[in-house]
N, C-alpha and C positions, 0 to 999 in steps of 0.2 A: 302803573295800572293796579287798581284795587281788586281784591278778590270778589267773586260773585256773592251777592247777599240775597237771601230769600226773606222777603217780608210778606206777611199775610195781613191784609186789611179786611176786616169783616164789616160789611154794611148791611144791616138787617132792617127790612121793611115790614110793616105790620098788617098787610092785608093779603089774605090767601088768594093765589091764582092771578094776581095782577102784575103785568109787566112793569119793570122799573120806570119806563117812560110815562106811565100814568101816575099822576101826582096824588090825587085824593079820591076817596069814595064817599059819596054823600056828604061832602064838605068836611070830612074828618082828616086831619093831617096824618100821614103815615109816620109810624114810629121808626126812628133811625138810631142805630148804634154803630160806632166806629172804633176800631182798635188797631194798633200797629205793633208788630213784633219784628225782631230781626237780630241775627247773630252779628257781633262785632260792629254794631251800628251805634253811633253816639245817641244817647238817650234824648239829648236836646233836639237832634234832628227828627227823631221819631215823634217827640211831643209836638214839635212845630208842625210837622206834616199832618199829624192827626188833628191838631187844632184847626189848621187852615182848611183841611179837607172837610171837616165837620161844618165849619163856618160857611164855606162856599155852598154846601148843599142846603143847609138850614136857611141861609139868607134868601133863598128863592121863595120862602114862605110856604113851601109845599110839604115840608117835613118837620118833625119834632124830634129833637135829640134825646136819647135815652141812655143812661149810664148802665153798664152791666158789670157784674162782679167776676171774681176769678173762677167761680164755679161754672158760670156760663162759658167763659173762654176755654176752660179745660174740656168741657163737654163738646164744645164746637170743634175744637182742634181734633179731638178723638174721632168724632163723626166724620169730619172732613177727610182725615187720613183713611178711614174705612171707605168712604165714598169714592175717593180717587183710585183705590185699589180694587174696586168692584165688589167689595164684601158687604157694604152696608145695604140694608133693606129699606124700601120706601117707607115702611111703617116706622122704622127707627128715626129717619129724618123727620117725618111728620110729627112724631112724639116730641122731638127736641124743639121744633117750632111751636107746638102747642104749649109746652111747658113754659116757654119764655115769651109767648105772644108774638112771635115773628115767623115769617114764611119765606123770605128771600135772603140769601147770604151772598156777598161779593168777596171773592178771593183775588188778591193781587200779588204779583211777584215784582220785585224791583231789584235791578242790578246796577252797580256803579262801574262804568267802564270808561276809562280815559276822560275823567272829569265830566261825564255825562250820566244822568240817571235815566234808566229805562224802566217804565212801569207797565206791566201787563195785568189787567184785571178782568175778572169774569163774574157774572151774577149767576147764582145757582138757586133754583127753586127748591126750598127745603121740603116741599111736599112730594115732588117727583124725583129730585136729585139730578135734574137735567139742566144743562147750561142754557141760559136764555139770552145773554148778551155778553159780548167781550169787546175790550178796547185796548189800544196800544198808545201810550203817550211817553214823551221823553223831554228832557230839558237839562240845562247846566246844573251841576251838583253843588256848586259853591255859592253861598250867600243866601240870606233870608228871603230877599225878593224872588230869587229863582225857585226856591222851595215852595213859596206861596203861589207863584205862577203855575208851577207844575201841579200843585194840589188843585188849583182851580180848573186846569185843563182836564185832569182826571175826573173831577166832579161833573164838569159839563158834558164830557163824552159819555161817561158811565150812566149818569142819571137822566140824560136827555134834556138838560135845562135850557139849551138853546139849539137843539138839533133841528135841522130842516126836515121837512116832510119827506119820508121815504129813505132818509139817510141811515146807514148802518155802520157800525164800527166793528173791527175784528182785531184780535191780538196779533202783535208782531207780524204784520203782513209786508215787511220789507218796504215800507213806505205808507202803510196804514190804509191802502186803498182796497175797498170791497165793493163789488157791483152786485146789486140785488135784482133778481128777475122773478116775475110771477107768470105762470102759465096755467090757465084754466083753474085758477084759485090756489095753486101750489107755488110757494115761494122758495127759492134756493139762492145761495150766495156763492160768488166766485171771488177768490182772494188773489190779489196781485202778487206775483213773484218777480222781484227785480232780477234781471239777468246777471250772470256771473260765471266764473269758472270753478270747477271742483274736481277732486280726484274720485273717479267713478270706479266701483268694484271693491274687492276685499282681498287682502293677502292671506286671510285665514279661512275663507269660505270654500265653496265648491269650485271645481275647475272652470265652470262657465262664468264665474265672477272675476276671472283674471284674463289678461294682466290688468293691474290697476293702472289707470291712465287718466290724463287730463281731458275734461270735456267742458265746453263753453256753451251756454244756452242764452238766448235772448229773453227779454222780459215777456212774460205771458201770465195768464190767469188760470187758476186751477180750482176745482170744486172744494169748498170748505169741508164737505162731507162726501161720502160715497153717494151715488144716485139712489134715492130712496124709492120704495115701492109706490109711494104716493105720486112722486114726480113721473116715474115710468108710466103709471096708469093714466096720468093727466095728458101725457104726450101720445102714448100708444093705444090707450083704450083697453088695456089688458094687464094682468099681473101674473107672470109666469113663475113666481117664486115658490119654492118648497116651504120655506119658513115664513109664514104670513105675518104681516104687520106693516102699517103704512109708514112708520118711521124707521123700519128696518131697511137695510140695503137690499135692492133688488138683486136676485141671483137667478140661476138657470137661464142666463142670456148668453147667446153665442157672440163671437166677435162680429159676425155678420148682422146679428140683431142690433148690436150697438151702433153699427154704421147706419142702419135705418133710423134708429132712435135719434142720433145727432143730426141727421138730415132733416127729420121732421121738426126737431127742436129749433133748428136754424131757421126754418121757414116760419115757425110761429113767432120767433123773437126778432128776426131780421139780423141776427148776429151769426157768425160762423163758428159753431161749436164743433168739437172734435175730441178724439182721445188724445191724451198726452203721449209724447214720445217717451221711450224708456229713459233717456237722459233727463228729460224734464221731470219725469216722475221721481227719479232718484234724487235729483237736486232739491225738489220740493220736500220730499220725505226727510232729507237730511237737515232741513231748516234753511235752505237757500243761503243768502249772504249773512244770515244770523245763526248759522249752524254752530252748535256746541259740541259736535262730534259724537253724538249719542249712537249707541248700537242699534237701538230701535227708534222709531220716529217720535221724538220728544223726550226720551228717557233711556237710561241704561237699565232700568227696571221694567221688564216687559209687562209685568202685572199692572202697572200704572197706566199703560197706554194702549194695551191690546186685549181683545177677546181672542184667546187661543185655546189650545187643547186642554190646558190645565184649569181654566176658569170659565170656559164658554158654556159648559153643560151640553156640548155637541149641538149647538144651535147658534144662529146669528143673534145679534142684539141691536136695539135701536141705536142709530148713529149718535155720535157726540156725547157718549156717557163716560168715556175715559178722558184722560188729560189730552190736550192738544199739543202740537209741537211748536217750535219757535216761530212759525209763521201763522199759527192759529188754525192749523189743519188737523182734522180728527180722523182716527181709524186708518191711518196710512200703514200702521202695523196691525195685522189681525182683522177679524170680522169676516171679510171676503177678499179673495184675490181680486185685483183690478186689471182689466185688460189695458194694454197700451197699443199704440198704432204700429209698433215695429214687428218685423219678422224676427224669428229667433236665430241666434248663432251659438255654436257650441262653446265659443269663447270670444273675447273682444277683438282677437286678431283674425277671426274667421269671417268670411262674407255672410251677410244676412240673406242667404238664398233658400232657407227652409220655408216650407209652406206654413209651418206652425207660427203662432203669434205669442208674444211675450205677455205674461201677467206678473204683477208685482205685489208685494206687501204681506203675503201670508194670509191665513184664514182661521176661522174658529176650529178647524180640525188639525192645524199644524202645531208642532212643538215650537219652542222659542226660537231655535235657529232659523226656522222658515219665515219668521216675522222680522228678521233683520232688514235694515234699509237696503242692503246689498243683495239680498236673496232674490233669485230669479226662478221663474216657472214658465214652462211653455205648454201650449195646448193647441189642438186643432181648432181652426177658426169656426168650425161648425158645431163644436161640442157645447152642450149646455149642462153645467154642473151646479150643484147647490152651494158650492163654496167659491164661485166666481161671479163677480159683478163688474162695476165700472165706476170711474170718476171722470168728470168732464174737464176739458181744457178749452181755452178760448184765446 
């Protein structure tokens, strides 16, 4: 088994505010730049992958390849580090794009596991700093044909070169399946989580996180992000949130409010939406069958994945601004607590006979320990607080 390798691939397109799936504006090809880096990776592999990825994208006739120098790469890496930690300002990202004539960057991670390459790539708008598209591809790691095929798969999925209408891709979704729904003009995505077993709880956390025990969950779908205010308003016709913003998570919703929301959403879509169980929530937050054992959802560095007390400014933030986890799920640590369907128990050996309901994930007002994947919180099902929202399950 080879050690985990982080590779960043930057693909930069030259028209502001245009999604990667749109090829040209006024007949002008988009400018494209590709680079590959990685520790302990054979330079030949990196060069081949970069070459084949560039060729696959350019051969569509929609893009023009542009070479960039070391100054650009250094600035890009610096700004990306800041962006993922939540420190970079929109103005800084926009200035970088203006200087080099590009507006969208794609960052990909590749790991080599048991002779299999796994690539997770995301496109980020340099003007807004928001993730616009993510994909997950994998293939055999040995041999030039396999590397070339993987590069073509990444190019096709990421750039939409042969994507069917309405199809969407998401990072590491335990099978790559994402379902997209649109309700009254608002679109949201549900990520497939393949079923499996895991050790639920924590040896070092609060008493209600113990005993650590084995749980098995069946395959289900969970929201790629927390339910936004835009989606809540589209379904319910109101916005109860204290911190207003269409792309921010809805809050000040009780558990009972959430039950009414999922019932209405189910009627509108013809699918049975619900809140996740506590076990489903923790399994997804840990990364499902692709879990790397992180303390927080997607990282051991809370700053990279969560809006919490030390970086939130005492407010919620638009969803999907931090790094996602192994399944392509955002904000499962921090931003707002998320209601689950389960009643609370004082520990995992106690019966769930409390009238209180469990919420998970921590919020903008919690310290780092409260944002751990094992952290639990309970609240009266009728309470409405500015740090509690929800995430859908299906």
